[in-house]
N, C-alpha and C positions, 0 to 999 in steps of 0.2 A: 594545681590539682595534685593531691597525694592519695595513693591507694595502698592499702596493706591488709593482709588477712588478720582477723582478730576474733576472739570468742565473743558471741553476741552478749552474754551476760556481763562480760568485762566492759564492753562498750557502753552499755546502758547504766552501769554502776560506777562509771568514771567519776571520781569525787569532784572534779572541776567542771563537769559538763551536765547540762540538762537539755533535753530535746523539746523543741516547740514546733508544732505543726503550723505552717504559715496559713494565713486566712484564705489564700487562694487555692489551697489543697482541697480535694474532695473529702467528704465526711468518711468516717469509718464505714466500710462497706462489705466486710467479709461476712458470709453466712455460715451455716453449720457445715456445709460441704468443705469449705476451705479450712475451717477449724478442725474437722475430722482428719483432713490430710496432714495438717501440722502435727496433730496428736499421733497419727500413724508413723510419721517420720521420726518424731521424738522417741516413741516407744521402740521402734526398730533400732535406732541408734543406741538407746539405753541397754538393749539386750546384747549388743556386740561385746565380745571379750576383748580387752585391751591387747594390742600387739605385743610381741616380744620386746624387751628392753623398756617396757613401761609406757610406750607411746600410745596415745588414744586414737581411736577411729572416729575422727570428727566428721560431722555432717554439714556440708556446705549448703546454705539456704539463700544464696544470692548476695546482692550488694545493698549497702546502706549509704545513701548519698546525702551529705549535709554541708551546710555552709555556716561559718561562724558569724553571728550577728553582733557587730560591735566588739567591744573589749570586755574583759572580765569585770563583773559587777562588784560592788562592795561586799557582797556575801561570799565572794570567792568562786562563784559559778559563772560559766559562760553560756548564754543562750545560744543554741545551735538550731538553725532552721532545717527541718528534716524534709529533703526534697524527694527521696525515695526510701521506702522501708517502713512507712507508717503502719500499714496493715499488719505486717509480721510482728513488729515490735509491740504494737498495742495488743495483739492476740497472745503473744508470749507473756505479757504482763497479766492479762486476764487468767492465763493458766497458772502463773505464779500466785495470784490472789487465791485461786481455788486450792492450790497446794498449801498456802499459808493457813487458810481456814481449816483445811483438813488436819493439819499438824497442831493447830492451836489447842492447848490443854491436854494433848495426848502425852502420856508418859511411856509409850511403847519404845523400848530400847532398840527395836528392830528398824526404826526409821532413821535414815541417813541425813535427814533434814529436819528443821524445826521452824516454827513460826518466828521465833526470835532471830534465827539466822537470816531468813528472807528479809525481815525488816532492817536488821542491823547492817547487813551488807549493802544496803541502799539500792536493791534491785527495783524498788517501787517508789520509795520516798527517801528523803534525807531527814531523819527525825530531829536533827539539830537545827534545821532551817525552818523559816516561817514563810507564809504567803506563797507566791509563785515558786520561790526557790525550794519549797518543801517537796515539790512533785518532780520526779524524774522525767515525766512526759506530760506535756500540756497539749491537749487535743484542740481542734478548731471548734468554733462556735457550733452549738447544736449537740456536740458530744462532750464538750469540756466539763460541764457541771455534773453530768451523769458519771463520767469516769472519776472525777475527783471525789464524788460522794461515795463511790465504791471503795476508794482507798481510805477515806475518812471512816467509813463503816468498818473496814478491816482493823483500823487502829482503835476504834471505839464503837462497839456493836450497838450502842444506844442511838447512834446517828443513823437516820433513815437514808436509804439510797434513792436518789433522784431518778425517776422513771422516764426521763425525756428521750433517751436513746434506746430503742427497743433492741437493736442489734447487739449493743454492748451487754445488755442484761441477758438476752437470749443465749449468747455465746458463753457468758460466765456460767449460767445455769447448766449449759451443756458440759462444760469442763467439770463443774461440781459433780455431776452425775458420773462422768467417766472416772474421776479420781476416787469417788466413793466406792465404785464397783470393780476396780482393778485389784487383783490379788496382791500385787507387789508395787506400791507407789514409788519405791526406790528406783524402779526402772525409768520412770518419767523424770525423776530428779537427775539421774545419771545422764539421760539423753539431753536434758536442758543444758547441762554443763558442757556438752560437746557440740552445741550448735555454733557454726562458724560462718562469718560473713566477710565480705571485702568492704572495709570502711573506706569510703571515698570522700575526702574533704576538699571542698572547692575553695578557691581564693576569690574574695570580693574584688570586683572591678577587673578581674582577669578571665574567669570562667563564666560561661553563659548558662545559667540554670535552665532556661527555657529550652535550649537545644538539647540538653541532657535529658530533660523531662520528656520531650517528645519522642526521644529514641529509646526510652526505657521499655523493657518487656520482661520484668522480673516475675517470679512466681506469684500466683494469686490472680485477681481479676484484672483484665486488660483495662487500660485507661479508657473512659468513656469520652464521647465528644464534649459533654459538659465539663469534664475535668480539663481537657485540652483548651477549650475556649476560655474558661475561667482563668487558667494559669497564663494563657497567652496575653489576655487583657491586663491582668494585674501585675504580672512579672515585668511588664514594660514600664511600670510606674516606680518612682523612688520608694524605698521602704516605708517612709513616713506617710506616704499617700495611700499605700495599699489598704490599710485597715479602714480608712475613711471611705474610700471608694467601694470597698466590699460592703461595709455596713449600710451605706446610703443608696447603693445601686444594686450590686449583685445579690445581696441577701434578699432584697425585695423581689428580685426575679425568682429566686428559689421559693419564696413564700407564695408568690403568685401562681407558679406552676404546681405547688404542693410540696411541702417539706419532705414527705416520705416518698414522693413519686417523681420529683422533678428530674432526677438523674435518669430515669427510665423513659420519660416522655421528651427529654430535651432534644434528642436526635430528630424526632418527628417535628417538633416545634421549629428547630433551627432550619430544617429543610423547607418547611412551609414559609417561614419568615424570609429566607433567602429567595425563594420562588416569587414571593410577593414583591420584594423590593427590587429584584433584578429583572422583572418582567419588562419587555417581552422575551428576553433570553430564557432558554430552557435549560434546567440543570441536567447534564448528561453524565455526571459522575456520581458514584456512591460515596466518594470521599468528601463529605460535606465540610469537614474541618478545613481542608485545603481551599475550598471555595470561600469559606468565611475569612481565612487569612488573606487571600488575595483581595477580597472586597475591602477588608479593613485597611490593608496597605495602600490600595489604589485610592482610597478616600481619605488618607491621612489620619485614620482613626487611631493609629498607634501613638500619636503625639499626646502628651499629657493633657493638653487643653481640649482634645477631641474625644478622649476615652469616655468621659461622662456623657457626651452627646450620643455616642454609639450605644452605651448601656441604657440610656433613657429610651432610645428607639426600640431596643430589644425588649425592655420592660413593658413599653406600651403595647407592642405586638404580643407579648406573653399574656397580657391581660385579655386581648381579643381571643387568643388561642384558648385560654381557660374558659372563656364564656362559650366558646363553640364546643370544645372537646370535654370539658369537665363540669358543665352545667352551672357555671358561676355567674350567669347573667342575672342582674337584679330586677330588670324591667320584666314583669310577669308576661306581658303580651309578646315581647320579643323572645323571652326564654322558651315559651311554648314552641315557637317556630324553630329556634336553634336546636332545641332538644330533639325535635322530630327529624331535622336534617342529620343530626348526629346518629340517630337510630338507623338511618339508611346505610351507615357504615361505608361512606364514599368520601374518604378523607382527601381525595384529589381536589375537592372543591374548597378545602380549608383556606388556601391562599387567597382565593377570590372573596370568600366570606370575610377574612381578616381585612382585606382592602376596603370592602363595603363598610364594615364597622369603623374603620379608620377615617373614611370620608365623612361618615355621619358624626363621629365624635369631634372632628375638627371644629375649633371654635369659630372659624369663618365659614363653616359649611351652610349651604342653603337647603340641605337635605333634612326634611322633618321626619317625625316618627312614622307617619303614614307611608312616606316614600321608602323608608327603611324596611318596614314590614312587607310592603309590596315587592321590593327587590328580593328579600329573603324568600318570600313565598314563590317568586318566579324561579329562583334557584332550586327550591325544593321540587316544584312541579317539573322542571327540566330534568332533574336527576331521577325522579320517580317514574316519569313517563318513559324515559329511556330504559330504565330497569325492567319495567313491565313488558316493554316491547323487545327485550333481549338484545339491545344494541350494546356492543362492548364499550367499556369505559376507558380501556387502556390506551386509546388514541387521543384522549382529551388533554394530555399534559400540555402539548404545544398550543392547542386551542385556548385553554384557560389562561395561559400566560399572555397570549395576544389579547384576550378579553380584558385581563387586568389592565394592560397598558392602554387599551382604547377606552375603558371606563374612566381611568384617571385623566385621559385626554379630554373626555367629555366634561369632567369636573373642572379642568383648567380652562375650558372654553366657556364655562358658565352654563352649560346645558344641564338638563335634568338627568341625573345619573341613572335613576330607575328606568326612565324611558329609553335611554341609550342602551342599557343592559338588555332590556326586552327586545329592542329593535335588532341588536347584534345577534341575539339568539334566533330570532325569527328569520334573519337573513340567511341562516344556514339550512333552510328548509329542504334543499335538494342534495344535501351531503350527508355523510355518516355522522356529522356533528349536529344533525337536526334535532329540534324539539318535536317529538311525534305529535302530529295534529290530532284532532278529536277522532277522526275516522280510524287512524292507525291505532290510537290508544284504546278506543272502544273495541276494535276487532281483537286486539291482543288480550284484553281483559275477558272477552267472551270465549276465547278459544284456548287460553293457556291453562296449564296445570297450576292453579293458584295455591295449592296446599304445599307442594315442595318448593315453591317460589321463596327465595331467601328473605324477601321482605313481606311475606304473607301476614305475619302478626302486626307489623307496622301498618300495613294497608287496612286491616280490619279495625285496629284500635283507633287509627286516625279517622276513619269513617264514623266510628261510634262517637268519638269526642267532638266531632264537627257538629253534632246535634245538640250539644250542651257545652259551649265553649267557656261559660262563666264558672262551671263546676266540673272540670274534666276528671275522669276516673284515672287513678294512678295505676295504670296497667303494669308499670315497671316492677311492681312488688311481686309479680309472678303468680298471683292467685288464678288468673284467667288463662285458659289455653284454647287452642282452636278445636272446634267441634264440628264433625261431619253430621249434618242433619240426616241424610241417608248414610248410614254407617259404612265404614270401610269393609265390614264383614257382612254387608247386606245380603249377598247372594247365598249365604248359608242359612237364610231364614225365609220360609215360604211366604210369610206375610209380606215381606218386602218385595219378593219376586213378583207376587201378584200385583202389588201397588205399582210396580214399574211397567206393567203392560205386557204386550205380546213379545217384545224383544228385550227382556230384562238385562241380559248380558251386554247388549249394545248400549242401552241407556246407562247402565252402571259404568261402563268403560269411558263413556263420553263425559259424564257429569259428576262422578263421585268427588273429583277434586276441583270442580268448577266453582267459581266465586259464588254462584247462586246457591251452592250446597254447603257453604261454610259460614259459621258464626263463632261467637265467643261464649265461653261458659266457665264458671268456677266449679262445675260438677261433671267433668268429662267422664270420670270412671263410673259415676252413678247413672248417667244417661246411657252410656255404652252402646249396645246393639239393640236397644229397645225399639219397638215399633214407633211410628210417628205419633200415634195417639198417646202411647205411654210416655214418650218424651215431652209431649205437650202437658199432660195432666199430672206429671210428677209434682208432689207438693213442694218439694225443696229442689229448686234449680230447674223446674220444668219451664217450657217455653211460654206457657200461659201466665206464669208468675214472674217471668224475668222483667227487669226494669231496663234492659238494654234496648235502645231503639233499633239496633242492628237486627234484632229478632222480633220486633213488634208485629210485622206482617204475618208471622207464624201463628199468632193467636186466631186470626180469621181464616186460616187455611185448614181444610179438613183432610185433604189427600196430598201426599207428597210424591210427585211423579215428574216426568220430563217437562211437562208444560209449566208446572209451578216453579220448578228449578229455573227454567229459562225466564219466567216472569220476574222472579226475585233477582236474577242476575242482571236483567235490564234495569231494575230499580236501583240496585247498588252501583251499576255503571253510570247511570244518570247522575247519581250523587257524586261519584268520583270525578266526573267532568266539572263539577263545581268546586270540589275540594282541591283538585289539582288542575286549575284552569289554564288555558292558553292565554297569553297576554293579548291585550287589545290596544293597539296604538294607532295614531293618525297616519294617513297616507304620506304626509310630509315627513314624519319621523322615519317611516319605513324607507322612503326614498333616500333620505340623508345618509342612512347607514347601510344601504345596499352595496355589496362589494363591487368594486370597479373591475372590468376585465383587464387581465394582465397582458403585457406586450410579450410576444413570443421571442425568445432569444435563440441565437445560433449556438450549436453545441458541437462537441467532439468526443471521440472515444478516449477513455483514460486507462492507464495501466499504473503499476506501482512506480515505474520510472517517471510517469507523467506527474505524479505528486512530487517526486524529487525535483524534477526540472522546474516545477512551479514555485518552489521555495517553501511549500508547506512541510516538506520533509527533507531538509538539507543533509548533505553528507556529514557524517559524524553524529547524527541523531541517535540517541539511545532508545531502543525499543524494549519494552517489558511485556511479559505474558500477563494476560488478564485472568488466567486460570489459577485458582488456589491449589488445584491438584497437580498442575504441571508448571511450577514457577521456572522462568527462564529469562535471560537477558540477551540482547543482540545489539548490533550497531550497523548503521547504514554506511557502506563503504564509499570510497571516492568514485567507484564505477556504478553507484546506485544499486548495489546488491545487499543482501542481508548476511552478516557474519555473526554466527552464534558465539557468544562470549565464552561459554564453557568448553566448546570443542574446537573453536576457530574455523569451523566449516562454513562455506559460503553458498548461498542459495539465491536464485534469481527471482523467487516469488514468495510472498508471505505464507501461502499455504504449504509449499514444499518445506520451508523452514519450520513451520509449526508441526507438520507430520514428523519430521526428524526429532523434534523435542519430545513428543509424546512416545514415540517408539523407543527412544533412548531410556525412557522411564518404564518401559516394559509393556506399553499398550499395544494391542494387535491392530488398532485402527490404522487405516491408510488414507483416510480423508479427514481433513480439518479445514474449517473456514479460517484461513490465516488473516483475512481482513478483520475478523472479530477477535482472533486470538491475540494479536499484537496491538500494543498501544504506545503512543508517543506523548509524553508529558500528561499521562492520564486520559488521553483521548484515543479511542480505538481508530485503527486505520480506516475502518468502514465509515466512521464519522468524518474523517478527513476527506475521504473520497466523496461523501455526500456534500461536504462543504465546497469542494472543488466544482462539483456539478452545479450547485446552486449559484456559484459565482461566475461560472463560464457558460451556463446554458442549461438546457433540459435534457431529456432522455432520447429525443426523436432521432438524432443523428448517430446514435450507437448502432452497431451491428445488432440485428435482432437477437442472436443467441447471447451476445454480451448483455443486452438489456434484460433478457429473461433471467440470466444468471444473477444479475444485480437485484432484480425484483424478488426472485425466489429466496435469495440469501436474506433479504430483509423480511420477507414473509415468514420464514421459519423462525426468525428471532421474535417477530410479533406474536406468532402462535405460542412460542415457548414462554412468553411473558403473560399469557392469558390463562389464568387458573382453570377456567371452565373448559377451554380447549384442551389443555393438558390432561384434565380428568377424563375427557371424552376420547381423545385420540392418542394420548401419550406425548412425551417430550419429543419435539421435532428438530432440536438443535444440531443433531448429527447429520442432517440431510444437507449436504453442501454440493456446490458445483452443478446444480440442476440447470440444464440448458433447454429442455423440451418446453413445449407450450402448455403442458399439464403437469399436475402433481397429484398422486392418488393417496388415499388415506383409508386404512382398514377400519372396519366397523365391528368386528367380532361376530358377524353373522355370516353364515355360509352362503357363498354365491352372491354377496352384495358388497359393493364398495362405493366410496364417494371420491370425488376428485374436484380440484379447482383448476381452471384453465384460463389462459390468456389468448386473446386474439388481437395482437398488436397491429396487424395489418388492417383488420376490420374495425378496430377501436372498441373491443368489447371484452368483458370478463364474465366468467360464469362458474356455477357449481352444479354438480350433477350426482345422481344416484345411477349406478349401472348394475344390471342384474343378468346373470347367465342362465336363469331358469324362467321360462314363460309362466309357470304356475306362481312363482314368487311375484312376478310383475302383476299377475291377475289379482293377487291379494291387495296390492296397493291401488289398482284401478277401482276395486270395490269400495275403497275408502277415499276416492278422489276428492269429493266435496270437502271433507275435513282436512285433507292434506293441502288442498289449494288454499284453504283459509290460513293455514300455518305459513305457506309459502308467500302469501301476500305481505307478510311482515318484512320480507327482505326487498320488496319493491323491485321487481324485475319482470322480464317476459318469461312465462312458464310454458314449457313444451313437454308433452307426453308422447312417446312413441305409440304407433298403432300396434296393438297386440298381435295382429296377423302379419306384420311385416316379416319378410324372409331374412331375418337377421339372427345372429347367434346371441345377441345381447339386447336388452331393453333399457331405455333411459328415461329419467325424469330430469329435465334440465331447466335451470333458471339463468338467464343472461341479462346483461345490462350494458348499455352503451356508455363509454367512459372516455375521459381524456387521460392519456398516459403521461402527461407532464409530471415531472418529479414531485411537484408540490401536492399532487393529488394521491400519492401512494398511501398515506395514512388512511385516507378514505377507502381506497381499494382494499387494503389489508383488512380493515374493519368489516367491510361488506362481505368479503370472502369468508372471514372467520364466522360472522353471523350466519351466513348461508350454510356453511359446513356444520355448524352446531344444530341448525334447524333440520338439516338432513339426518343428523344423528338421532334427533328427537323423533323424527318420522319413522325411522327404522325401529327404534325401541318401542314405539307405540303400536305400529301397524304390521310389523313382520309376523306372520303366522307360522 
């Protein structure tokens, strides 16, 4: 390896060199933001006055890493593979094109540069060479023809520019506008002459381009996971194999995921692919690239004869992913279901869906099209019913990975995959992973706010299209919106208040956002706040004229009030029970997949040193901070303590060491959960602790205060990963070291709070509202029937205090008997979160 500073324009115009972008490199990816930054840097440099004694003020722009490919060709030029620097060099060349076009034909003596100078000096082309040697820079496929056509057009304006790469053309036009509107273009020319880089030339067979590539962090856009994976796979091949494998395998992956978008969706796809193939293991790291590398190395996929097999597998799953996430399914019947599932916006199910499609597509599969559609409909019903009932989905990661493994196991045993999937979902009926039964689903639809429900439009459009499956309406075009039959502004109109009966305020509050009061229309603004009769009789868009079956019963209805809203709600709910049905399986299938009781293991209390003694965290282990705000490194000493690398200070616990790190950075905090702050080989200490617990027993022999601390630590992490909870209660990640049996949460309402509590001795958990004012409690008692309907959704024992009890506070409590075994904590966390969210909803709706 040789490294030396050099002027960028001198490097790219070297008479014996031409740069080639390897086929494994990412496409040109700079946008206007990066181009504007380069322009600002060049302009700033051009404005600087040269130092005394004539030395220039050069501007350093990073490194250019390249490796010579072979020997000098007959043309006298040596192809050099550009490992790092593509984005900057390509963008500088686009700026040079704009400068050359600006100067072409101008006779203004004030210009310090000319079209001829830019061409003759070889900044862009070598006018004396032909074919590939004519171009100073050869981009990778997808960008190559557009860039070459830009240069050919510069030399001969009669040649049209190829429009294949929109980024190249967009950035060129951006520079054209900037050059045309600057008062003194010489400043840009002066700045370009002063751009300096460190030229790093690698030596074939000695330097490892992949290691250098992974460690690069030059200016511009960070390397994406797609960049890293592509380079990792192709750089392990001999040069003569790289182009072949790229064109036959990787290029097809790009096309499958979408030429213009694959780079942005690749991270999500790779995560879902790894989740599917590694099941039942759960991905616990955000560094998906490192997981991919480990998988490839463990399976020998870095060998030349295995790379193709690896890429074929990725390509096959990329096809499944595009059918799920990009609407590329060709079977119309299956596409309708996949598109509906995609509209639910619950990508957590993608690995399971990819697995099911893979089983169906296998040439040896016994799964037919009816089996596939039934399986997909079951997944859709499962996801939607849970969404309606407000059951959190962030605890499903581990469950879905186990589901994938068990579905594959059923396939391997020759069982019906669809029946196995349905039986496995039904077997979770008493857990937080349950598929809500008809009673729970119906109750939630009848009582919930269906307008603010994030899947409200999906629900209504799916109900509508279920009535005419052969000719579904394309609701995705955005013409239709949700319409309140009784308008949101109803109480401002006497006609509506009269129609709602003796208690219009109460009827309005209960039913304005009820499913029975919602429909779809393309004439929302026209219908507006009109009376029911006017909405029916309107010539254009009125309910009497609508062709939507969703609104068909409105034609026969003369008065819109509480009774008719409830009647319509029951009709739509009855339809929903058939559109999103519960699976029906035989008693034999249900019994076969019923979970077997687990054998209770003996357990013991654990500490930081326990992990060290167990071998999970040996002395000398390097610890790193998981916080991007507070980066830090430490090492486990021979005495099993934590030594901070930066200060050499030693601490006996992870939390004490973490507090020291953040306080050294200026933070006033004096509590940090060190088990989550520190990681070993990418795995948090809390995960190591959980691994130890699962390997050596459960939670029951821990001291109760230790068990509660461990539980609450995981609970606040669970809360902070739930967007709905964070929106309602705020981020809880700072609440550490909690040892009490309860944890309270503010609601933003005076005199009212909510809390979660543990009864480890009695084997129960609970959520509660507690109030310090009797009057406040009385308002809730007044609405007890509606509140109890909401509380039924969390399935527990509900208790109300007697209003006359001689106590300073009043409580509404929901409890549930549970097993505190460590394997059940995901269920407990999800139940508590769901309960606290419902408590928040109750206060928002009924606090007067």
